[in-house]
PDB file of N, H, CA, C and O in Angstrom:
ATOM      1  N   MET A   1      52.937 -79.412-140.164  1.00  0.00           N
ATOM      2  CA  MET A   1      54.495 -79.632-140.083  1.00  0.00           C
ATOM      3  C   MET A   1      54.988 -79.312-141.292  1.00  0.00           C
ATOM      4  O   MET A   1      54.377 -79.510-142.342  1.00  0.00           O
ATOM      5  N   ALA A   2      56.549 -78.608-141.169  1.00  0.00           N
ATOM      6  H   ALA A   2      57.046 -78.448-140.316  1.00  0.00           H
ATOM      7  CA  ALA A   2      57.197 -78.803-142.740  1.00  0.00           C
ATOM      8  C   ALA A   2      57.884 -79.904-142.622  1.00  0.00           C
ATOM      9  O   ALA A   2      58.357 -80.418-141.607  1.00  0.00           O
ATOM     10  N   LYS A   3      57.918 -80.269-143.801  1.00  0.00           N
ATOM     11  H   LYS A   3      57.534 -79.852-144.625  1.00  0.00           H
ATOM     12  CA  LYS A   3      59.219 -81.298-143.794  1.00  0.00           C
ATOM     13  C   LYS A   3      60.450 -80.519-143.936  1.00  0.00           C
ATOM     14  O   LYS A   3      60.464 -79.462-144.567  1.00  0.00           O
ATOM     15  N   GLU A   4      61.646 -81.088-143.276  1.00  0.00           N
ATOM     16  H   GLU A   4      61.634 -81.947-142.763  1.00  0.00           H
ATOM     17  CA  GLU A   4      62.660 -80.340-143.258  1.00  0.00           C
ATOM     18  C   GLU A   4      63.274 -80.760-144.893  1.00  0.00           C
ATOM     19  O   GLU A   4      62.752 -81.710-145.477  1.00  0.00           O
ATOM     20  N   ALA A   5      64.414 -79.970-145.555  1.00  0.00           N
ATOM     21  H   ALA A   5      64.838 -79.198-145.080  1.00  0.00           H
ATOM     22  CA  ALA A   5      65.229 -80.416-146.786  1.00  0.00           C
ATOM     23  C   ALA A   5      65.812 -81.585-146.988  1.00  0.00           C
ATOM     24  O   ALA A   5      66.517 -81.796-146.001  1.00  0.00           O
ATOM     25  N   ALA A   6      65.916 -82.693-147.946  1.00  0.00           N
ATOM     26  H   ALA A   6      65.344 -82.521-148.748  1.00  0.00           H
ATOM     27  CA  ALA A   6      66.655 -83.331-146.864  1.00  0.00           C
ATOM     28  C   ALA A   6      68.330 -83.304-147.567  1.00  0.00           C
ATOM     29  O   ALA A   6      68.516 -82.616-148.571  1.00  0.00           O
ATOM     30  N   LYS A   7      68.949 -83.728-147.238  1.00  0.00           N
ATOM     31  H   LYS A   7      68.798 -84.286-146.422  1.00  0.00           H
ATOM     32  CA  LYS A   7      70.380 -83.310-147.621  1.00  0.00           C
ATOM     33  C   LYS A   7      70.845 -84.621-148.758  1.00  0.00           C
ATOM     34  O   LYS A   7      70.730 -85.833-148.576  1.00  0.00           O
ATOM     35  N   LYS A   8      71.456 -83.814-150.090  1.00  0.00           N
ATOM     36  H   LYS A   8      71.549 -82.829-150.238  1.00  0.00           H
ATOM     37  CA  LYS A   8      71.472 -84.679-150.774  1.00  0.00           C
ATOM     38  C   LYS A   8      73.088 -84.838-150.662  1.00  0.00           C
ATOM     39  O   LYS A   8      73.910 -84.073-150.157  1.00  0.00           O
ATOM     40  N   LYS A   9      73.261 -86.090-151.307  1.00  0.00           N
ATOM     41  H   LYS A   9      72.594 -86.711-151.718  1.00  0.00           H
ATOM     42  CA  LYS A   9      74.997 -86.464-150.709  1.00  0.00           C
ATOM     43  C   LYS A   9      75.703 -86.501-152.110  1.00  0.00           C
ATOM     44  O   LYS A   9      75.467 -87.060-153.182  1.00  0.00           O
ATOM     45  N   SER A  10      76.927 -85.439-151.502  1.00  0.00           N
ATOM     46  H   SER A  10      77.119 -84.985-150.632  1.00  0.00           H
ATOM     47  CA  SER A  10      77.578 -84.976-153.061  1.00  0.00           C
ATOM     48  C   SER A  10      78.705 -86.148-153.516  1.00  0.00           C
ATOM     49  O   SER A  10      79.414 -86.942-152.898  1.00  0.00           O
ATOM     50  N   ARG A  11      78.404 -85.708-155.419  1.00  0.00           N
ATOM     51  H   ARG A  11      77.828 -85.063-155.922  1.00  0.00           H
ATOM     52  CA  ARG A  11      78.567 -86.611-156.004  1.00  0.00           C
ATOM     53  C   ARG A  11      80.034 -86.495-156.167  1.00  0.00           C
ATOM     54  O   ARG A  11      80.622 -87.381-156.788  1.00  0.00           O
ATOM     55  N   GLY A  12      80.699 -85.468-155.660  1.00  0.00           N
ATOM     56  H   GLY A  12      80.222 -84.748-155.156  1.00  0.00           H
ATOM     57  CA  GLY A  12      82.377 -85.075-155.537  1.00  0.00           C
ATOM     58  C   GLY A  12      83.271 -85.337-156.562  1.00  0.00           C
ATOM     59  O   GLY A  12      84.203 -86.102-156.806  1.00  0.00           O
ATOM     60  N   LYS A  13      82.352 -83.981-157.325  1.00  0.00           N
ATOM     61  H   LYS A  13      81.594 -83.359-157.126  1.00  0.00           H
ATOM     62  CA  LYS A  13      83.094 -84.036-158.952  1.00  0.00           C
ATOM     63  C   LYS A  13      84.348 -83.219-158.630  1.00  0.00           C
ATOM     64  O   LYS A  13      85.309 -83.216-159.399  1.00  0.00           O
ATOM     65  N   TRP A  14      84.333 -82.683-157.746  1.00  0.00           N
ATOM     66  H   TRP A  14      83.552 -82.685-157.122  1.00  0.00           H
ATOM     67  CA  TRP A  14      85.813 -81.878-157.315  1.00  0.00           C
ATOM     68  C   TRP A  14      86.679 -82.903-157.029  1.00  0.00           C
ATOM     69  O   TRP A  14      87.799 -82.393-157.034  1.00  0.00           O
ATOM     70  N   SER A  15      86.755 -83.951-156.808  1.00  0.00           N
ATOM     71  H   SER A  15      85.845 -84.366-156.804  1.00  0.00           H
ATOM     72  CA  SER A  15      87.825 -85.109-156.274  1.00  0.00           C
ATOM     73  C   SER A  15      88.479 -85.487-157.988  1.00  0.00           C
ATOM     74  O   SER A  15      89.522 -86.139-158.042  1.00  0.00           O
ATOM     75  N   LEU A  16      87.923 -85.120-159.073  1.00  0.00           N
ATOM     76  H   LEU A  16      87.076 -84.591-159.029  1.00  0.00           H
ATOM     77  CA  LEU A  16      88.435 -85.473-160.592  1.00  0.00           C
ATOM     78  C   LEU A  16      89.348 -84.432-161.064  1.00  0.00           C
ATOM     79  O   LEU A  16      89.696 -84.275-162.234  1.00  0.00           O
ATOM     80  N   TYR A  17      89.665 -83.814-160.171  1.00  0.00           N
ATOM     81  H   TYR A  17      89.382 -83.941-159.220  1.00  0.00           H
ATOM     82  CA  TYR A  17      90.283 -82.517-160.886  1.00  0.00           C
ATOM     83  C   TYR A  17      91.509 -82.189-159.638  1.00  0.00           C
ATOM     84  O   TYR A  17      91.224 -82.183-158.440  1.00  0.00           O
ATOM     85  N   GLU A  18      92.772 -81.950-160.127  1.00  0.00           N
ATOM     86  H   GLU A  18      93.003 -81.955-161.100  1.00  0.00           H
ATOM     87  CA  GLU A  18      93.804 -81.334-159.663  1.00  0.00           C
ATOM     88  C   GLU A  18      94.755 -79.978-159.670  1.00  0.00           C
ATOM     89  O   GLU A  18      95.537 -80.083-160.615  1.00  0.00           O
ATOM     90  N   LYS A  19      94.915 -79.024-159.112  1.00  0.00           N
ATOM     91  H   LYS A  19      94.280 -78.938-158.344  1.00  0.00           H
ATOM     92  CA  LYS A  19      95.235 -77.658-159.430  1.00  0.00           C
ATOM     93  C   LYS A  19      96.529 -77.728-158.865  1.00  0.00           C
ATOM     94  O   LYS A  19      96.857 -77.915-157.693  1.00  0.00           O
ATOM     95  N   SER A  20      97.545 -77.464-160.367  1.00  0.00           N
ATOM     96  H   SER A  20      97.278 -77.312-161.319  1.00  0.00           H
ATOM     97  CA  SER A  20      99.073 -77.858-159.994  1.00  0.00           C
ATOM     98  C   SER A  20      99.462 -75.914-160.825  1.00  0.00           C
ATOM     99  O   SER A  20      99.167 -75.545-161.962  1.00  0.00           O
ATOM    100  N   GLY A  21     100.025 -75.269-159.949  1.00  0.00           N
ATOM    101  H   GLY A  21     100.265 -75.569-159.025  1.00  0.00           H
ATOM    102  CA  GLY A  21      99.927 -73.934-160.401  1.00  0.00           C
ATOM    103  C   GLY A  21      98.704 -73.303-160.686  1.00  0.00           C
ATOM    104  O   GLY A  21      97.857 -73.082-159.820  1.00  0.00           O
ATOM    105  N   ASP A  22      98.578 -72.993-161.929  1.00  0.00           N
ATOM    106  H   ASP A  22      99.265 -73.173-162.632  1.00  0.00           H
ATOM    107  CA  ASP A  22      97.625 -72.065-162.214  1.00  0.00           C
ATOM    108  C   ASP A  22      97.011 -72.910-163.426  1.00  0.00           C
ATOM    109  O   ASP A  22      96.203 -72.256-164.085  1.00  0.00           O
ATOM    110  N   LYS A  23      97.167 -73.882-163.748  1.00  0.00           N
ATOM    111  H   LYS A  23      97.823 -74.413-163.212  1.00  0.00           H
ATOM    112  CA  LYS A  23      96.236 -75.350-164.333  1.00  0.00           C
ATOM    113  C   LYS A  23      95.843 -76.439-163.645  1.00  0.00           C
ATOM    114  O   LYS A  23      96.246 -77.155-162.728  1.00  0.00           O
ATOM    115  N   ILE A  24      94.953 -76.340-164.358  1.00  0.00           N
ATOM    116  H   ILE A  24      94.626 -75.758-165.103  1.00  0.00           H
ATOM    117  CA  ILE A  24      93.830 -77.995-163.554  1.00  0.00           C
ATOM    118  C   ILE A  24      93.787 -78.639-164.741  1.00  0.00           C
ATOM    119  O   ILE A  24      93.503 -78.411-165.917  1.00  0.00           O
ATOM    120  N   ASN A  25      94.315 -79.878-163.763  1.00  0.00           N
ATOM    121  H   ASN A  25      94.545 -80.063-162.808  1.00  0.00           H
ATOM    122  CA  ASN A  25      94.481 -81.119-164.709  1.00  0.00           C
ATOM    123  C   ASN A  25      93.101 -82.141-164.184  1.00  0.00           C
ATOM    124  O   ASN A  25      92.640 -81.954-163.058  1.00  0.00           O
ATOM    125  N   ARG A  26      92.709 -82.851-164.788  1.00  0.00           N
ATOM    126  H   ARG A  26      93.084 -83.003-165.703  1.00  0.00           H
ATOM    127  CA  ARG A  26      91.876 -83.954-165.038  1.00  0.00           C
ATOM    128  C   ARG A  26      92.542 -85.300-164.460  1.00  0.00           C
ATOM    129  O   ARG A  26      93.363 -85.847-165.197  1.00  0.00           O
ATOM    130  N   LYS A  27      92.236 -85.952-163.072  1.00  0.00           N
ATOM    131  H   LYS A  27      91.570 -85.508-162.474  1.00  0.00           H
ATOM    132  CA  LYS A  27      93.176 -86.883-162.550  1.00  0.00           C
ATOM    133  C   LYS A  27      92.664 -88.246-163.690  1.00  0.00           C
ATOM    134  O   LYS A  27      93.564 -88.788-164.333  1.00  0.00           O
ATOM    135  N   ASN A  28      91.139 -88.755-163.888  1.00  0.00           N
ATOM    136  H   ASN A  28      90.408 -88.315-163.366  1.00  0.00           H
ATOM    137  CA  ASN A  28      91.090 -89.685-164.764  1.00  0.00           C
ATOM    138  C   ASN A  28      90.696 -89.206-166.470  1.00  0.00           C
ATOM    139  O   ASN A  28      90.349 -88.111-166.913  1.00  0.00           O
ATOM    140  N   LYS A  29      90.893 -90.366-167.078  1.00  0.00           N
ATOM    141  H   LYS A  29      91.175 -91.256-166.719  1.00  0.00           H
ATOM    142  CA  LYS A  29      91.083 -90.423-168.552  1.00  0.00           C
ATOM    143  C   LYS A  29      89.679 -90.056-169.220  1.00  0.00           C
ATOM    144  O   LYS A  29      88.711 -90.621-168.711  1.00  0.00           O
ATOM    145  N   SER A  30      89.471 -89.338-170.105  1.00  0.00           N
ATOM    146  H   SER A  30      90.257 -88.879-170.519  1.00  0.00           H
ATOM    147  CA  SER A  30      87.793 -88.948-171.145  1.00  0.00           C
ATOM    148  C   SER A  30      87.557 -90.171-172.073  1.00  0.00           C
ATOM    149  O   SER A  30      88.250 -90.719-172.931  1.00  0.00           O
ATOM    150  N   CYS A  31      85.999 -90.441-171.446  1.00  0.00           N
ATOM    151  H   CYS A  31      85.437 -89.995-170.749  1.00  0.00           H
ATOM    152  CA  CYS A  31      86.512 -91.650-172.850  1.00  0.00           C
ATOM    153  C   CYS A  31      86.221 -91.152-174.321  1.00  0.00           C
ATOM    154  O   CYS A  31      85.387 -90.324-174.689  1.00  0.00           O
ATOM    155  N   PRO A  32      87.044 -91.808-174.991  1.00  0.00           N
ATOM    156  CA  PRO A  32      87.164 -91.866-176.415  1.00  0.00           C
ATOM    157  C   PRO A  32      86.083 -91.839-177.110  1.00  0.00           C
ATOM    158  O   PRO A  32      86.202 -91.315-178.217  1.00  0.00           O
ATOM    159  N   LYS A  33      84.742 -92.354-176.739  1.00  0.00           N
ATOM    160  H   LYS A  33      84.645 -92.780-175.839  1.00  0.00           H
ATOM    161  CA  LYS A  33      83.844 -92.672-177.460  1.00  0.00           C
ATOM    162  C   LYS A  33      82.674 -91.261-177.188  1.00  0.00           C
ATOM    163  O   LYS A  33      82.043 -90.878-178.174  1.00  0.00           O
ATOM    164  N   CYS A  34      82.467 -90.613-175.946  1.00  0.00           N
ATOM    165  H   CYS A  34      82.979 -90.924-175.145  1.00  0.00           H
ATOM    166  CA  CYS A  34      81.811 -89.770-175.252  1.00  0.00           C
ATOM    167  C   CYS A  34      82.681 -88.360-175.751  1.00  0.00           C
ATOM    168  O   CYS A  34      82.086 -87.439-176.311  1.00  0.00           O
ATOM    169  N   GLY A  35      83.700 -88.328-175.561  1.00  0.00           N
ATOM    170  H   GLY A  35      84.183 -89.076-175.106  1.00  0.00           H
ATOM    171  CA  GLY A  35      84.116 -86.929-175.888  1.00  0.00           C
ATOM    172  C   GLY A  35      84.630 -86.255-174.485  1.00  0.00           C
ATOM    173  O   GLY A  35      84.443 -86.898-173.452  1.00  0.00           O
ATOM    174  N   PRO A  36      85.183 -85.155-174.430  1.00  0.00           N
ATOM    175  CA  PRO A  36      85.888 -84.721-173.250  1.00  0.00           C
ATOM    176  C   PRO A  36      84.870 -83.877-172.433  1.00  0.00           C
ATOM    177  O   PRO A  36      84.219 -82.963-172.940  1.00  0.00           O
ATOM    178  N   GLY A  37      84.766 -84.317-170.902  1.00  0.00           N
ATOM    179  H   GLY A  37      85.295 -85.060-170.491  1.00  0.00           H
ATOM    180  CA  GLY A  37      84.174 -84.337-170.153  1.00  0.00           C
ATOM    181  C   GLY A  37      83.164 -85.033-169.175  1.00  0.00           C
ATOM    182  O   GLY A  37      82.539 -84.683-168.174  1.00  0.00           O
ATOM    183  N   THR A  38      83.331 -86.567-170.171  1.00  0.00           N
ATOM    184  H   THR A  38      83.839 -86.852-170.984  1.00  0.00           H
ATOM    185  CA  THR A  38      82.659 -87.715-169.858  1.00  0.00           C
ATOM    186  C   THR A  38      84.603 -88.563-169.340  1.00  0.00           C
ATOM    187  O   THR A  38      85.652 -88.738-169.961  1.00  0.00           O
ATOM    188  N   PHE A  39      84.071 -88.869-167.769  1.00  0.00           N
ATOM    189  H   PHE A  39      83.219 -88.727-167.265  1.00  0.00           H
ATOM    190  CA  PHE A  39      85.426 -89.404-167.252  1.00  0.00           C
ATOM    191  C   PHE A  39      85.215 -90.956-167.267  1.00  0.00           C
ATOM    192  O   PHE A  39      84.027 -91.267-167.357  1.00  0.00           O
ATOM    193  N   MET A  40      85.837 -91.693-167.219  1.00  0.00           N
ATOM    194  H   MET A  40      86.802 -91.441-167.146  1.00  0.00           H
ATOM    195  CA  MET A  40      85.936 -93.061-167.220  1.00  0.00           C
ATOM    196  C   MET A  40      86.700 -93.163-165.699  1.00  0.00           C
ATOM    197  O   MET A  40      87.642 -92.458-165.337  1.00  0.00           O
ATOM    198  N   ALA A  41      85.985 -94.313-164.855  1.00  0.00           N
ATOM    199  H   ALA A  41      85.220 -94.886-165.149  1.00  0.00           H
ATOM    200  CA  ALA A  41      86.012 -94.839-163.739  1.00  0.00           C
ATOM    201  C   ALA A  41      87.362 -95.448-164.166  1.00  0.00           C
ATOM    202  O   ALA A  41      87.686 -95.566-165.348  1.00  0.00           O
ATOM    203  N   LYS A  42      88.286 -95.907-162.904  1.00  0.00           N
ATOM    204  H   LYS A  42      88.023 -95.811-161.944  1.00  0.00           H
ATOM    205  CA  LYS A  42      89.396 -96.412-162.856  1.00  0.00           C
ATOM    206  C   LYS A  42      89.287 -97.519-161.470  1.00  0.00           C
ATOM    207  O   LYS A  42      89.354 -97.320-160.257  1.00  0.00           O
ATOM    208  N   HIS A  43      89.034 -99.076-162.519  1.00  0.00           N
ATOM    209  H   HIS A  43      88.980 -99.238-163.504  1.00  0.00           H
ATOM    210  CA  HIS A  43      89.535-100.340-161.500  1.00  0.00           C
ATOM    211  C   HIS A  43      90.514-100.865-161.821  1.00  0.00           C
ATOM    212  O   HIS A  43      91.376-100.580-162.651  1.00  0.00           O
ATOM    213  N   ALA A  44      90.319-102.070-160.798  1.00  0.00           N
ATOM    214  H   ALA A  44      89.618-102.302-160.124  1.00  0.00           H
ATOM    215  CA  ALA A  44      91.586-102.759-160.874  1.00  0.00           C
ATOM    216  C   ALA A  44      92.381-103.307-162.112  1.00  0.00           C
ATOM    217  O   ALA A  44      93.525-103.760-162.079  1.00  0.00           O
ATOM    218  N   ASN A  45      91.636-103.195-163.118  1.00  0.00           N
ATOM    219  H   ASN A  45      90.707-102.828-163.145  1.00  0.00           H
ATOM    220  CA  ASN A  45      91.937-104.040-164.608  1.00  0.00           C
ATOM    221  C   ASN A  45      91.007-103.332-165.578  1.00  0.00           C
ATOM    222  O   ASN A  45      90.870-103.927-166.646  1.00  0.00           O
ATOM    223  N   ARG A  46      90.461-102.404-165.469  1.00  0.00           N
ATOM    224  H   ARG A  46      90.572-101.921-164.601  1.00  0.00           H
ATOM    225  CA  ARG A  46      90.100-101.827-166.625  1.00  0.00           C
ATOM    226  C   ARG A  46      89.715-100.517-166.597  1.00  0.00           C
ATOM    227  O   ARG A  46      89.287-100.081-165.529  1.00  0.00           O
ATOM    228  N   TRP A  47      89.787 -99.681-167.706  1.00  0.00           N
ATOM    229  H   TRP A  47      90.135-100.035-168.574  1.00  0.00           H
ATOM    230  CA  TRP A  47      88.734 -98.206-167.440  1.00  0.00           C
ATOM    231  C   TRP A  47      87.836 -98.589-167.920  1.00  0.00           C
ATOM    232  O   TRP A  47      87.871 -99.474-168.774  1.00  0.00           O
ATOM    233  N   TYR A  48      86.249 -97.749-167.299  1.00  0.00           N
ATOM    234  H   TYR A  48      86.220 -97.029-166.605  1.00  0.00           H
ATOM    235  CA  TYR A  48      85.004 -97.696-167.922  1.00  0.00           C
ATOM    236  C   TYR A  48      84.126 -96.486-167.921  1.00  0.00           C
ATOM    237  O   TYR A  48      84.166 -95.524-167.153  1.00  0.00           O
ATOM    238  N   CYS A  49      83.388 -96.699-168.852  1.00  0.00           N
ATOM    239  H   CYS A  49      83.356 -97.480-169.476  1.00  0.00           H
ATOM    240  CA  CYS A  49      82.809 -95.458-169.258  1.00  0.00           C
ATOM    241  C   CYS A  49      81.592 -95.613-168.723  1.00  0.00           C
ATOM    242  O   CYS A  49      81.108 -96.442-169.494  1.00  0.00           O
ATOM    243  N   GLY A  50      80.784 -95.382-167.939  1.00  0.00           N
ATOM    244  H   GLY A  50      81.177 -94.708-167.313  1.00  0.00           H
ATOM    245  CA  GLY A  50      79.413 -95.626-167.630  1.00  0.00           C
ATOM    246  C   GLY A  50      78.545 -95.122-168.647  1.00  0.00           C
ATOM    247  O   GLY A  50      77.556 -95.793-168.939  1.00  0.00           O
ATOM    248  N   THR A  51      78.763 -94.054-169.222  1.00  0.00           N
ATOM    249  H   THR A  51      79.567 -93.508-168.984  1.00  0.00           H
ATOM    250  CA  THR A  51      77.466 -93.518-170.157  1.00  0.00           C
ATOM    251  C   THR A  51      77.044 -94.505-171.492  1.00  0.00           C
ATOM    252  O   THR A  51      75.886 -94.860-171.714  1.00  0.00           O
ATOM    253  N   CYS A  52      78.186 -94.861-172.307  1.00  0.00           N
ATOM    254  H   CYS A  52      79.126 -94.572-172.127  1.00  0.00           H
ATOM    255  CA  CYS A  52      78.427 -95.791-173.405  1.00  0.00           C
ATOM    256  C   CYS A  52      78.930 -97.105-173.082  1.00  0.00           C
ATOM    257  O   CYS A  52      79.094 -97.998-173.913  1.00  0.00           O
ATOM    258  N   ARG A  53      79.135 -97.181-172.025  1.00  0.00           N
ATOM    259  H   ARG A  53      79.002 -96.456-171.349  1.00  0.00           H
ATOM    260  CA  ARG A  53      79.846 -98.960-171.296  1.00  0.00           C
ATOM    261  C   ARG A  53      81.052 -99.047-171.973  1.00  0.00           C
ATOM    262  O   ARG A  53      81.546-100.165-171.822  1.00  0.00           O
ATOM    263  N   TYR A  54      82.011 -97.986-172.958  1.00  0.00           N
ATOM    264  H   TYR A  54      81.610 -97.078-173.081  1.00  0.00           H
ATOM    265  CA  TYR A  54      83.112 -98.220-173.343  1.00  0.00           C
ATOM    266  C   TYR A  54      84.293 -98.861-172.222  1.00  0.00           C
ATOM    267  O   TYR A  54      84.390 -98.349-171.107  1.00  0.00           O
ATOM    268  N   VAL A  55      85.009 -99.808-172.556  1.00  0.00           N
ATOM    269  H   VAL A  55      84.931-100.224-173.462  1.00  0.00           H
ATOM    270  CA  VAL A  55      86.049-100.836-171.693  1.00  0.00           C
ATOM    271  C   VAL A  55      87.715-100.651-172.121  1.00  0.00           C
ATOM    272  O   VAL A  55      88.243-100.549-173.229  1.00  0.00           O
ATOM    273  N   GLU A  56      87.981-100.653-171.483  1.00  0.00           N
ATOM    274  H   GLU A  56      87.552-100.736-170.583  1.00  0.00           H
ATOM    275  CA  GLU A  56      89.738-100.618-171.627  1.00  0.00           C
ATOM    276  C   GLU A  56      90.195-101.712-171.134  1.00  0.00           C
ATOM    277  O   GLU A  56      89.386-101.916-170.229  1.00  0.00           O
ATOM    278  N   MET A  57      90.824-102.429-171.109  1.00  0.00           N
ATOM    279  H   MET A  57      91.481-102.262-171.844  1.00  0.00           H
ATOM    280  CA  MET A  57      91.240-103.062-170.593  1.00  0.00           C
ATOM    281  C   MET A  57      92.570-103.084-170.100  1.00  0.00           C
ATOM    282  O   MET A  57      93.167-103.444-171.114  1.00  0.00           O
ATOM    283  N   VAL A  58      94.012-102.846-168.636  1.00  0.00           N
ATOM    284  H   VAL A  58      93.526-102.554-167.812  1.00  0.00           H
ATOM    285  CA  VAL A  58      94.709-103.022-168.477  1.00  0.00           C
ATOM    286  C   VAL A  58      95.761-103.535-168.272  1.00  0.00           C
ATOM    287  O   VAL A  58      95.971-103.944-167.130  1.00  0.00           O
ATOM    288  N   SER A  59      97.005-103.727-169.514  1.00  0.00           N
ATOM    289  H   SER A  59      96.835-103.395-170.442  1.00  0.00           H
ATOM    290  CA  SER A  59      97.611-105.186-169.233  1.00  0.00           C
ATOM    291  C   SER A  59      98.465-104.937-168.016  1.00  0.00           C
ATOM    292  O   SER A  59      99.020-103.970-167.493  1.00  0.00           O
ATOM    293  N   GLY A  60      98.289-106.619-167.724  1.00  0.00           N
ATOM    294  H   GLY A  60      97.838-107.405-168.149  1.00  0.00           H
ATOM    295  CA  GLY A  60      99.582-107.051-166.312  1.00  0.00           C
ATOM    296  C   GLY A  60     100.464-106.564-166.565  1.00  0.00           C
ATOM    297  O   GLY A  60     100.526-105.867-167.577  1.00  0.00           O
ATOM    298  N   LYS A  61     101.277-106.701-165.919  1.00  0.00           N
ATOM    299  H   LYS A  61     101.227-107.268-165.097  1.00  0.00           H
ATOM    300  CA  LYS A  61     102.237-106.054-164.725  1.00  0.00           C
ATOM    301  C   LYS A  61     103.377-107.188-164.648  1.00  0.00           C
ATOM    302  O   LYS A  61     104.309-107.074-163.852  1.00  0.00           O
TER     303      LYS A  61
END
């Protein structure tokens, strides 16, 4: 019996971009330390880079 190919879960990188007209815009911020191409995760009270662990706190309203 041959093993079936395991399905890999999509990382969903396509959800980090938005198309408006002829331009493609990024939804999340890029990390100031790592540079463009490394996205920061948006949490309720902070922006976080998983690569270099840089954190920006969001001020309260």
